[in-house]
C-alpha positions in Angstrom: 47.3 -8.2 -59.2 47.7 -7.1 -55.6 50.9 -5.3 -56.5 49.1 -3.4 -59.2 46.4 -2.3 -56.8 48.9 -1.3 -54.1 50.9 0.8 -56.6 47.9 2.7 -57.7 47.3 1.1 -61.1 44.0 -0.2 -62.2 42.1 2.1 -60.0 39.2 3.0 -62.3 35.6 2.3 -61.5 35.4 0.1 -64.5 38.2 -2.1 -63.3 36.6 -2.8 -59.9 33.1 -3.2 -61.3 34.3 -5.7 -63.8 36.1 -7.7 -61.1 33.0 -7.6 -59.0 30.9 -8.8 -61.9 33.1 -11.9 -62.4 33.3 -12.9 -58.7 30.2 -11.8 -56.9 26.7 -13.3 -56.9 24.2 -12.4 -59.5 21.9 -11.4 -56.7 23.8 -8.2 -56.1 21.7 -5.1 -56.6 23.2 -1.7 -55.8 26.2 -2.0 -58.2 23.8 -2.2 -61.1 22.3 1.1 -60.1 25.4 2.8 -59.0 28.4 1.5 -61.0 31.3 2.8 -59.1 33.9 1.7 -56.5 34.0 3.6 -53.2 37.2 4.9 -51.7 36.3 7.2 -48.8 33.3 8.8 -47.2 32.5 11.6 -44.7 29.2 13.0 -43.5 26.8 13.0 -46.4 29.5 12.7 -49.1 31.3 9.7 -50.7 34.1 9.6 -53.1 34.9 6.9 -55.7 38.3 5.6 -56.7 38.5 8.1 -59.6 38.1 11.0 -57.2 34.4 11.8 -58.1 32.4 13.1 -55.1 28.7 12.2 -54.6 26.0 13.4 -52.3 24.7 10.3 -50.6 20.9 10.4 -50.0 20.8 6.6 -49.5 23.2 6.4 -46.5 23.2 2.6 -46.2 19.5 2.4 -46.8 19.0 4.5 -43.7 21.6 2.8 -41.6 23.9 5.8 -41.2 21.8 8.1 -39.0 24.7 10.4 -38.4 26.3 10.0 -41.9 29.5 8.4 -42.9 32.4 8.2 -40.4 31.0 10.4 -37.7 34.0 11.7 -35.6 32.5 10.8 -32.2 31.6 7.3 -33.3 34.9 6.7 -35.1 36.9 7.8 -32.1 34.9 5.7 -29.7 35.4 2.6 -31.8 39.1 3.3 -32.2 39.5 3.8 -28.5 37.6 0.6 -27.8 39.9 -1.4 -30.2 43.0 0.0 -28.7 41.9 -0.7 -25.1 41.7 -4.5 -25.6 38.1 -4.7 -24.6 36.3 -7.7 -26.0 34.8 -7.2 -29.4 33.0 -10.5 -29.9 31.1 -11.8 -26.8 28.2 -14.0 -28.0 25.4 -13.1 -25.5 27.7 -12.6 -22.5 27.3 -9.2 -20.9 29.9 -6.4 -20.7 29.8 -2.8 -19.4 29.4 -1.7 -23.0 26.4 -4.0 -23.5 24.8 -3.0 -20.2 25.0 0.7 -21.2 23.5 0.0 -24.6 20.5 -2.0 -23.1 19.6 0.6 -20.5 20.0 3.5 -22.9 17.6 1.7 -25.3 15.1 0.8 -22.6 15.0 4.4 -21.3 14.0 5.6 -24.7 10.8 3.5 -24.7 7.5 5.0 -23.9 7.1 5.2 -20.1 4.6 2.3 -20.1 7.2 0.0 -21.6 10.3 0.8 -19.7 9.7 -1.5 -16.7 8.0 -4.2 -18.7 10.4 -4.8 -21.6 13.3 -7.1 -22.4 15.8 -7.2 -25.2 16.8 -10.1 -27.5 20.0 -9.5 -29.4 19.9 -11.2 -32.8 22.3 -11.8 -35.7 23.3 -8.6 -37.5 20.5 -8.3 -40.0 17.0 -7.0 -39.4 15.7 -10.1 -41.1 16.9 -12.1 -38.1 15.1 -9.8 -35.7 11.9 -10.5 -37.7 12.4 -14.2 -37.5 13.2 -14.0 -33.8 9.9 -12.0 -33.2 7.9 -14.6 -35.0 9.4 -17.4 -32.9 8.8 -15.4 -29.7 5.1 -14.8 -30.5 4.4 -18.3 -31.7 6.0 -19.7 -28.6 4.2 -17.4 -26.3 0.7 -17.8 -27.9 0.9 -21.4 -29.1 -0.7 -20.2 -32.4 0.5 -20.3 -36.0 -1.0 -17.6 -38.3 0.6 -14.2 -38.8 -1.2 -11.1 -40.1 0.9 -8.9 -42.4 0.0 -6.1 -44.8 0.2 -5.5 -48.6 3.3 -3.4 -49.4 5.2 -4.6 -46.4 8.9 -5.3 -46.4 10.3 -7.3 -43.5 13.5 -8.8 -45.0 14.8 -11.5 -47.3 15.2 -14.4 -44.9 12.9 -17.4 -45.4 10.5 -16.4 -42.6 10.7 -12.6 -43.1 10.2 -12.9 -46.9 7.0 -14.7 -46.3 5.7 -11.6 -44.6 6.9 -9.3 -47.4 4.5 -8.0 -50.0 7.0 -7.7 -52.8 6.2 -10.6 -55.2 9.4 -10.4 -57.3 11.6 -11.9 -54.6 9.1 -14.6 -53.7 8.0 -16.0 -57.0 10.9 -18.4 -57.4 11.2 -19.4 -53.8 8.8 -22.2 -53.0 7.7 -23.4 -49.6 7.8 -20.1 -47.7 6.4 -20.0 -44.2 2.7 -21.0 -44.3 -0.1 -19.3 -42.4 0.6 -15.7 -43.5 -2.4 -13.6 -44.3 -2.1 -10.1 -46.0 -4.6 -7.4 -45.2 -4.9 -3.9 -46.9 -2.6 -1.1 -45.7 -4.0 2.4 -46.0 -2.4 4.0 -49.1 -4.4 7.1 -49.9 -3.0 7.8 -53.4 -3.7 4.2 -54.5 -6.4 3.2 -52.0 -7.0 -0.5 -52.1 -10.7 0.1 -51.6 -10.9 2.7 -54.3 -12.0 5.4 -51.8 -9.0 7.4 -50.7 -8.8 10.0 -47.9 -10.6 9.5 -44.7 -13.1 7.0 -46.3 -10.2 4.8 -47.3 -8.7 4.9 -43.8 -12.0 4.1 -42.3 -12.4 1.1 -44.7 -9.0 -0.2 -43.8 -9.8 0.1 -40.1 -13.2 -1.5 -40.4 -11.9 -4.4 -42.6 -9.0 -5.1 -40.2 -11.4 -5.3 -37.2 -14.1 -7.3 -38.9 -11.8 -9.9 -40.4 -10.2 -10.6 -37.0 -13.5 -10.7 -35.2 -15.6 -12.5 -37.8 -16.0 -16.2 -36.9 -16.5 -17.0 -40.6 -13.4 -15.1 -41.9 -11.5 -18.3 -42.5 -8.4 -17.0 -40.5 -7.9 -18.6 -37.1 -6.6 -16.3 -34.3 -3.1 -15.3 -35.2 0.1 -15.5 -33.2 0.9 -11.9 -34.1 0.2 -8.9 -36.3 3.2 -7.3 -37.8 3.4 -3.9 -39.6 5.7 -0.9 -40.4 4.5 2.4 -39.0 5.9 3.8 -42.2 6.2 1.4 -45.1 9.7 2.0 -46.6 10.3 -0.3 -49.6 6.5 -0.3 -50.2 6.8 3.3 -51.2 7.3 5.6 -48.1 3.7 5.3 -46.9 3.0 6.5 -43.3 0.3 4.6 -41.5 -2.5 7.0 -40.5 -2.8 7.6 -36.7 -6.4 6.3 -36.8 -5.3 3.0 -38.4 -2.5 2.3 -36.0 -4.8 3.1 -33.0 -7.4 0.7 -34.4 -4.9 -2.1 -35.0 -3.6 -1.6 -31.4 -7.0 -1.5 -29.9 -8.2 -4.6 -31.7 -5.1 -6.7 -31.1 -5.2 -5.8 -27.4 -8.9 -6.7 -27.2 -8.2 -10.1 -28.8 -4.9 -10.7 -26.9 -2.8 -10.8 -30.2 0.8 -9.5 -29.9 1.5 -6.4 -32.1 4.9 -6.3 -33.7 6.0 -2.9 -35.0 8.9 -3.1 -37.5 11.0 0.0 -36.9 14.0 -1.3 -38.7 14.0 1.5 -41.3 11.6 4.1 -39.9 12.9 4.1 -36.3 15.8 5.8 -34.5 14.7 9.3 -35.2 14.0 9.1 -38.9 10.3 10.1 -38.5 11.0 13.0 -36.2 10.4 10.9 -33.1 12.7 8.2 -31.9 10.2 5.5 -32.8 7.7 6.1 -35.6 4.9 4.4 -33.7 5.1 7.3 -31.2 3.3 9.6 -33.6 0.1 7.6 -32.9 0.6 7.3 -29.1 0.3 3.5 -29.1 2.2 0.9 -27.1 3.1 -2.2 -29.1 4.1 -5.6 -27.6 7.2 -6.0 -29.8 9.6 -3.5 -31.5 12.1 -4.5 -34.1 15.2 -2.4 -34.5 18.2 -2.7 -36.7 20.0 -0.5 -39.3 20.7 2.8 -37.5 20.5 1.2 -34.0 24.1 -0.1 -34.5 25.6 3.3 -35.2 26.9 2.1 -38.7 27.8 -1.3 -37.4 25.7 -4.5 -37.9 23.1 -4.9 -35.1 19.5 -6.1 -34.7 17.4 -6.4 -31.6 13.9 -7.3 -30.5 12.4 -5.4 -27.7 9.4 -7.1 -26.2 6.9 -7.2 -23.3 8.1 -9.6 -20.5 4.7 -11.4 -20.7 6.0 -13.0 -24.0 9.2 -14.2 -22.4 8.3 -17.8 -22.1 10.8 -19.3 -24.6 13.6 -21.3 -23.2 17.4 -21.2 -23.2 18.8 -21.2 -26.7 15.4 -20.7 -28.4 17.0 -18.1 -30.5 20.7 -17.5 -31.0 23.3 -16.0 -33.4 27.0 -16.1 -33.4 27.5 -12.3 -33.9 24.8 -11.1 -31.5 27.5 -9.8 -29.2 28.9 -7.1 -31.5 30.5 -4.7 -29.0 31.5 -2.1 -31.5 27.9 -1.8 -32.7 26.7 -1.4 -29.1 29.3 1.3 -28.4 28.4 3.1 -31.6 24.7 2.5 -31.2 24.7 4.1 -27.7 26.2 7.2 -29.2 23.6 7.4 -31.9 20.8 6.9 -29.4 22.1 9.7 -27.1 22.6 12.1 -30.0 19.3 11.4 -31.8 17.2 11.4 -28.6 17.5 15.1 -28.2 14.6 17.5 -28.6 16.4 20.0 -30.8 17.8 17.2 -33.0 14.4 15.6 -33.6 12.8 19.0 -34.2 15.5 19.6 -36.8 14.7 16.3 -38.5 11.0 17.3 -38.6 11.8 20.8 -40.0 14.2 19.5 -42.6 11.6 16.9 -43.7 8.9 19.6 -44.0 11.3 21.7 -46.0 12.0 18.9 -48.4 8.3 18.0 -48.8 7.4 21.7 -49.4 10.0 22.0 -52.2 8.8 18.7 -53.7 5.2 19.7 -53.6 6.0 22.9 -55.4 7.9 20.8 -58.0 4.9 18.5 -58.3 2.7 21.5 -59.2 5.2 22.4 -62.0 5.8 18.9 -63.4 3.4 16.3 -64.8 5.4 13.2 -63.8 5.1 13.6 -60.0 1.9 12.1 -58.8 2.3 12.3 -55.0 4.6 13.5 -52.3 4.5 11.9 -48.8 6.5 10.9 -45.8 7.3 11.8 -42.3 10.5 13.5 -41.0 13.5 12.5 -43.1 11.7 9.5 -44.7 10.3 11.2 -47.8 9.1 9.7 -51.0 7.6 11.1 -54.2 5.8 8.9 -56.7 6.7 9.1 -60.4 3.8 8.6 -62.8 3.1 8.4 -66.5 1.2 11.6 -67.4 0.0 9.9 -70.6 -1.5 6.9 -68.8 -5.1 6.3 -67.9 -6.1 7.5 -64.4 -7.7 5.0 -62.0 -11.0 5.6 -60.4 -9.4 8.0 -57.9 -7.8 10.0 -60.7 -4.3 8.7 -59.9 -2.1 8.1 -62.9 -0.2 4.8 -63.3 3.2 4.6 -61.6 6.2 4.6 -64.0 9.2 2.6 -62.9 10.8 3.4 -66.2 10.7 7.2 -65.6 11.9 6.7 -62.0 14.8 4.7 -63.3 15.7 7.5 -65.7 15.6 10.0 -62.8 17.8 7.8 -60.6 20.3 7.2 -63.4 20.5 10.9 -64.3 20.9 11.9 -60.7 23.8 9.5 -60.5 25.4 11.1 -63.5 25.1 14.4 -61.7 26.7 12.9 -58.5 23.6 12.4 -56.5 22.8 8.9 -55.0 19.1 8.3 -54.5 17.2 5.1 -54.1 13.8 4.2 -55.5 11.1 1.7 -54.5 7.4 1.3 -54.1 5.0 -0.3 -56.5 6.6 -0.9 -59.9 9.7 0.8 -58.5 8.1 4.2 -59.1 8.8 6.0 -55.9 12.0 8.1 -55.4 13.1 7.9 -51.7 15.0 10.2 -49.4 16.9 8.3 -46.7 19.6 10.9 -46.0 21.7 11.3 -42.8 19.5 12.7 -40.0 22.1 15.5 -39.4 22.4 16.5 -43.1 23.0 20.2 -43.5 20.5 22.5 -45.2 23.2 23.3 -47.7 23.4 19.6 -48.8 19.6 19.4 -48.8 19.5 22.3 -51.3 22.1 20.6 -53.4 19.9 17.5 -53.5 16.7 19.4 -54.3 18.3 21.6 -56.9 19.7 18.5 -58.7 16.3 16.8 -58.5 14.5 19.8 -59.8 16.8 20.1 -62.8 16.6 16.4 -63.6 12.9 16.1 -63.2 12.1 19.2 -65.2 14.3 18.0 -68.1 12.7 14.5 -68.1 9.2 16.0 -67.7 9.7 18.1 -70.9 10.7 15.0 -72.8 7.7 12.9 -71.9 
C-alpha cells in the first residue's frame, strides 16, 4: 500500500477518508464536517489531495494566528532544527525559552509584569486549565470552582467539569465535584429574560449576591474561571460591566480569578488579551492555541502570591517544546503591534457590518456579534416561536446546511453555540481584505439561497 501511495495512486479524498474511518477513533469530529485529505497549505488557503483549494476560516480553531506556514515562522523552525539546538527539554531552560518567557511577561498589563510567573504545561489548553485548578486549590486550600453557562474549557476530566456543553458530559460519570455554574450575559438569549443593560445588571447582581450570601449554599470557592469571549458557547463577548463586577467581587472576597484566553487571546479580539478591553487585572491567565505559533503549547501565567505549590506539583513530558517557543515568540512580536491590532479590529468591524447588512436581508440570521476577528452569527428558524425577548429559536439544522454548502463552495467555516446554531469566523489574523471578501461573498450567496428555501 505504501508503494501505491508513493507512486501517486489512490490519492483521492475518498481513499484517505475511508482509511481514516477504518483506523481512527469514533470520537473524531472535523472529518465528518470536512471530508477531505489535506496535502498543502499556505496563508489562508489549503489544498486537498485532489488539487481543490479552500479558503480556511477555521485555521486550526484559531491556532494559526498568522495563517498556514508563515515564512518567518517556518524559516525560524528550519534554522533551529539545522542548528542542533535541543528540541525537547522537559522544563529545563534554554535561551529560546528565556526569550519566550520574557516576551510573554512584557506583554502583560503593567501591573502584572513584575508579579507574574509562568507554568509550562502539556501541549493542550485542557492541561493549562487543570494546572490552574490545582494551582488555585493548593494556594487557597478550598474546593469549589465557579464557572459559567456556555463555557468551554476543554475535554480533560477536570476541564470538562467546567464546560457548559452537556453532550460531551452526559456519558462521562464522576467528573470533578464542587463546580457551580452561574449565568453568563447573553443579550440575545438572556438567561434572565431581560436582555440589554437590564440583563447585564441582573447577571452582575446575581454573581455578587450568590458569592456574598451566607445562605447561597456555595462555600467560598478556590477560583472563578471565565472566558472574556465565549467561543464554543457561541462567540459571546462578556460586557465590560460584567467583567469589572466579577473582578471587583473576587478581589473583595480574595478569590482568584482565572481568565481563559486560550481561544480569544493573542490578538484575536483586537487587543493582545481579550480581558484588556475591560481594563481588569486577573490573577491567572490561560494561553494556548496561537501562543505556540502553530506548534503545541499551553501555559499558565499567574500572580506570584499563588505560587505555593511544590516541586513536581504539575508536570508534563512535552512542556519543553522549543519549536513552539521559537514560533510563539515570533507570533507575539508580530501580533503585539499597534497597526497589526488596529487592522484586526478594522477587519472585524468590516465583517460584522457586512453580516449585519445580510441579517437585514435574510430571515435566518438572528444575531451578529463578536470582537475583532472572533465573529459569530446566529442562525434561527424564522418559522419558530419567538421567546419572551422576541428571539427566534436557534436552528442547528440550518447552520449545518450552511456549513455543508460553504464546504461545497470551497469555504471552511466552523459552527458552535447553543444547538450548534452559530457560524463562527476564526480566520488568520493577517487575512487579506480580498480573502475576507471571498468569504463574505460566498456566505452571502449560500445564506440567501437557503433563506429562500425556508
